N, C-alpha and C positions, 0 to 999 in steps of 0.2 A: 234656377236649379242647374247645376253644372253638367249632370249626366244622368242617364237612365239608371246607372248603377247606384248613384247617390240617392235618387228618388226611391229606389227599391230599399236601400239601406234605411232611409228615414221611415218608410212605411213599416218595415220590420220592427223598428224601434217603437213606433206608435202602437203597434199591436202588443209588444212586450209591456209597454207602460199601462195599457188597459188591464193586462193580467195583474201587474203589480198593484195598480190602484184598487182593484177588486179585493186583492189579498189584504192590503193595508186597511181598507174600510171594514172588511170582515173581522180583522183583528180588533179594530176599535169597537165594533158591535159586541163582540164577545167580552171584551174588557168592561164595556158599559153594563152588560148583563151582570157581570160579576160584582161590580161596585154597587149597582142598584139592589142586587140580592143581599149584599152585605150591609149597606147603609140605609136602604129604603128610599133613597133619593139620588138625583144627579143634578147638583147645582140648584139653580133657581127655576129650572124648566121641568116640565113633565117628561117622563121617560119616552112617551110617544112623540112629543115635539122634538126631542133630541135625536131620536132614531130616524125621523122623517128625512133629514138631509142626507145622512149616509146611505139610506135605502134609495133615495132619489139619485145619488151619485152612481150607485151600482146599476140602476136601471138605465140611466143616460149612457153609461159606458157600454153596456150591452147593445143599445141601439146604435151608438157610434161605431162599434166594432162590426156588427152584422149588416148594417145598412150603409153607413157612410164610407168606412174603410174598404168595403168590398165593391161598392158600385161607383164611388167617386174618389178613388184611391189617391190621385195626384192633384185634385182640385184645390187651388190656393194652399198648397201643402205647408210652406213655411209660415204663412200667416196664421193658419189654423193651429199650428203647433204653439205659437206664441199665445193665442187665445186660450187654448186648453191649459197651458202652463198658468196663465193668470187665474183661470177658473179653479185650478187645483189649489193655488195659494188662498184665494178668497174663500173657497169652501172650507178649507182647513181652519182658517182664522174664525169663520163663523161658528164652527163646531166648538173650537177652543173657547170662544166667548161664552157659549151657552153652558158648557159643562163645568165651569168654575174650577175647583181644585183638581179635578181629574186632568185638566189641561197640562199639569206639570209633567206628564209622561210623554208629551208629543212635540215639544219645541225642536227636537232633533230632525223631525220630518222636513223642516224648512231647509236645513243644510243638504238633505238628500235632494230636494227640488233644485237647488242651485247647482250642485255638483253633477247630479244625474242628468239634468237637461243639457248641461254643458258637455258632458262626456258623450252624449248621444247625438247632439245636433250642432255642436261647435261653440266657440267662445262668444260669438255675438249673442246667441240666445241665452248663454250663461249669464252675460251681463244684464240682459233684460230680466231674467229670473232673479238675479241679485238685487236689482233695484226694486222689483215688485215685492220681494220678501221683506226688505228693510222697511219700505213704506207701510206695508200691511202690518208688520210687527209693531211699528210705532203707533199705528192706529189702535191695535189691541192693547198696548200699554196705557194709552190715553183713555180708552173707553171701558175697559173691563175692570170691575171692582176688585176681582181676585188679583189681577196683576198690579193694580194700584197698591194693594196691601202687600204684595210681594215684589215691589219695584226693584229691589236689589237683585233678585234672581232674574227678572225680566231684562234689566240693563246688562247683566252678565251675558245673557243669550244674545242681546243686541251687539255687544262687543264681538262675540263669536261669529255672528253673521257678517259683521263688517270686516273682520281680519282673516279668519280661516279660509274663506273662499278665494282670497287674493293669492294664496299659495297654490291653489289648484288651477287658476286661470292660465298661468304659463304652461303648466302641464297639459291642460286641455287644448291650448293653442297648438302646441307641438304635436299632440295626438291627432288633432284635426288635419294638420298639414300632412302627416304621414298617411292618414286615411285618404285624403284627396289624391296624394301621389299613387297610392295603391289603386284607387278607382281609375286613374288615368292609365296605369299599367294594364289593368284589366280591360279597359276599353280598347287600348292599342292592341293587346294580344288577341282580343275577340275580332277586331277588324282584320288583323294580319292572317288569322286563321281562315277567313272567308274571302280574302281578296288577293289579287295579283300585285306584287310589290311594285313592278315597273309601271303598269298602266292604271293602277288603283281600281281596276274593274273587278267584279266578283270572279272567283276562281272556279275550278271544276267542282269542288265540294259544295259551294253555295249554289252553283248552277243546278246540280242534281236535286238539291233541296227545293229550289224555286220551281223547277220543272214539275216535281211531284205535287207541289202546292197548286200549280196551274191546272193540273189534272183534277185535283180535288175540287178546285173552284168551278171547273166545267161540270163536274158531277153534281155539284150543289146548285149552281146558278146558270149553267148552260152557256158560259162565256167561252166562245171558240178562240183558239189561238193557233199559231203556226210556229214552227221552229226553223230559223234561218241558220244554215251552216255556212260560214264565211271563211274562205281561204284566200290569202293574198296571192296574186300572180307574180312570180319571179322575185319573191322576197329574198331568196338565197343569193341571187346575183347582187342585190343591193348591199347585203352584208359583205360579199366577196369583193365588190368594187370599192365601196365607200367606207367599209368598216362597221363594226358592231355598234359604235356610238351613234352613227347616223341611222343605222337600222333600228335602234331603240327609240330614237326620236320619231321615226316613221310609225312605229307601233303605238306610241303615245298619241300621235296625231290621229291615227286611224281609230283608236279607242274613243277619242273625243267625238269624232264624226258619228260613230255608231251610237254613242250614248245620246246624241242630240236627236236622233230619229226614232230609235226603238224603245220599247217599254222596259226591256231588261236585256243587258248584254254582258257576256262573260268571256274571259280569255281562257281557252283550254290549255294553251301552251304554244310556244313558237309563234307562228303567224296564223293560228286557227282561232276563230271567234265563233260564238253562237249567240243568237238573239231570240228571245221569246216575244212574239208580236201578237197582240190581241186585235181582232178585226171583226167587222160585222158581216161583210160579204166578200166574195172572191175579187170583185173589181177593186175594192178598197185595198185588199191584200196585194194585188198585182201593182197597183199604183205606188204603194209604200215600198215594194221591192225595187221598182224602177227608180224612185227617188233616192233610195239607199245606194243603189249602184252608181247613179250619177254623182252623188255626194262623195263616194269613195274615190271616184276618178278625178276629183278636182286637183289642181296643182298644189303640190306640197310647199311648205315653207322653204325647204331646201330645193331650189329650182332645178337642181340636177336630177332630182328623183321623181319618177313617175310611178303612181300606184294605181293598180286596178285589182279587182277581186272576182272570184268565181263564187256564186251563191247558190246553194241548194235549199229548197223550201219543201217542207212536209207539214201537212195540217193535221191537227187533232180535233175530232176523231176520224175525219174523212179519209186520211191516208195511213193512219196507224191506230191501233187499239191499246197500245202500251207505250211507256216511255222508251223502252228498248227499241221497239219498232220505229218510233218517231225519230230517234237519233240515227238509227241505221238508214232509214229512208231519206232523211235530209242529207246525210253523208253521201249516199248513192247519187242523189240529184246534183250535189256539188261536183262530184267526179264527172258526171255527164257534161256539166257546164265547162269543165276543164277540157274534156275531149272535143267539145264543139267549138273550141277556139278561145276560151277564157273570156274574162271581162263580160260575163253575162249571168242572167238568172235562169235557173232551170227548176221547174216545179215537178214534184215526184209524180203527180197524176199525168204528166206528159211523157213519161219515160216509155 
């Protein structure tokens, strides 16, 4: 599966097909009632026997929708679509075998299977449906006494199944390519909306969302976390002396170092970063802050450049009772670290 968007698209189409399947089977049941009322029989089988399979199909579709699609939405998604397609064709052939002359009204459903599955899920599944329909139809022509008696009509439909879908496959293939490109554009746009273009880190928008989620997680599960406010020391001088191209490389390198150590890191802008760090006790938190500071102070790829950072740390809920306070207190702690000589960590509870 190429993307979450495609998976959701397939899931939506699976749900639509459940609706359509129920509608088609309902139409068949109503037409069977009409023919039975008019003629007093339905082929060589009893009315109850013929209705058993359509009612079973409706029941299984309801189970599939309310249990499988809701609780196992993406489990073996493409494989199960192929299986469901085959079951659609087999169930239709079985009903057409049983109802004799009434089957003359339903051969067009097979064209809908081929084109419909292809339009929804792509040309590969369309070809699988194409082969399944042709093989199933040949079996029906061979085994059904009604279609043996009306072999010319059955062969006419076989020619339609063989030829007409071929005109659609090219269209389906082009449609699928356009859908895939659209999905890629959506994925790219979604990523850009929540990430910094230069460093590929989450941006301020995604940071605010994640921070709120961290508070909700604490309220539900009691998982403590701290906010690290990180500001590079002397970054303006790096830009002034070596140029913005070197400055950008430094920011990318710093982003990688932060991501290696912290649970979640975002770039707010310029040389300001924030990290959300989950921890068990204060000793662990202080150790992680020390490791982070040491990691940021390592020699850069460009040997001319030295990097250090001032880091302010505020804990939730020990140092703040809201996201606003948490951001404010970690920012205050960072400025205290600047005032005390830079290249150090300052905890809000020590101010």
